[in-house]
N, C-alpha and C positions, 0 to 999 in steps of 0.2 A: 113934370113928373117929380114926385117926392120919393126919395130913396130912403129906405130904412138904414140907420146907422148900426154898425155891429154893437152888441152889448159890451161896453168897455168898463163897466163898473168893477171895482175891486171887491172880491168876496169878503164879506164880513166875518169876524171871528165866530166860531160856533156858539159861543155863549152870549153873543150880542142880542139885545132885546128889541132893537129897532134898526131901521135903515133911514138915515137922514140925508137930505140933499138940499142944495141951495137953488134949485129950480122949481118950476111950478108943478112938476110931477116926478114921481119915481122913475117913470119911463120917459124917453125923449119924446118930443112933441109929435113926431111923425109916426109914432108906434102904432101898429095895427093889431099887435097881439098882446100888448101890455104884459110882457114876460116878467118884468120885475114885480109888478103888482101880484101876478099869479104865483110867484115864487116866495115873496116876502110875507104877504098877508095870510095865506093858508098855513104858513109855518108859525102862526100865532105871534108874529112880530109886528110892531108898529111901523107904519110908513110916515115919516115926518118930512114935510115938504116946505119949501119956501123959506129956508133959514138963511141968516146973514152971518158973514164972518167965519164960516166953517174952516177956512184955511188957517185961521189963527189958533185953532184948537189943536194941541199936540195929539199925535196918534196914540200915545200911551199915557195913561195916568189921569185923564180928566174924569170928573164926575158930572153927569148931565142930569139936571132936574127938569122934569116935564110936568107942568101944571095945566090941567084942562078941566073944564066943567063937565059934569055928567048931563047929557042931553038924552032923554028917553027916546029910544027908537032910532037914534042917529048912528051913522057909520063913521062919522068924522066931525071935526069942528075946530074952532080956534084953540090955540094953546100958547102958553108962555114957556119959553125954553131958556135955561140958564146953564152955562158951563163954567165950572171952576177947576183949577189945577194948581 
């Protein structure tokens, strides 16, 4: 039996444009309701998944650059992410 883990994500600041995670999905793997997807994406925020070295980025002060190609009709795709501080 797979148990749902409680949602332990830290709420983002109200002016945040995206939610970024170092995992394969915004929700944990056993999610049945995809609560994070259904809260972040309808709020017109980006969900950025599969990032590396997030722990190295300071909580305050970084600038994040997200470069992505436009793909007609797509709801997602590959991106290049760069953080500077």
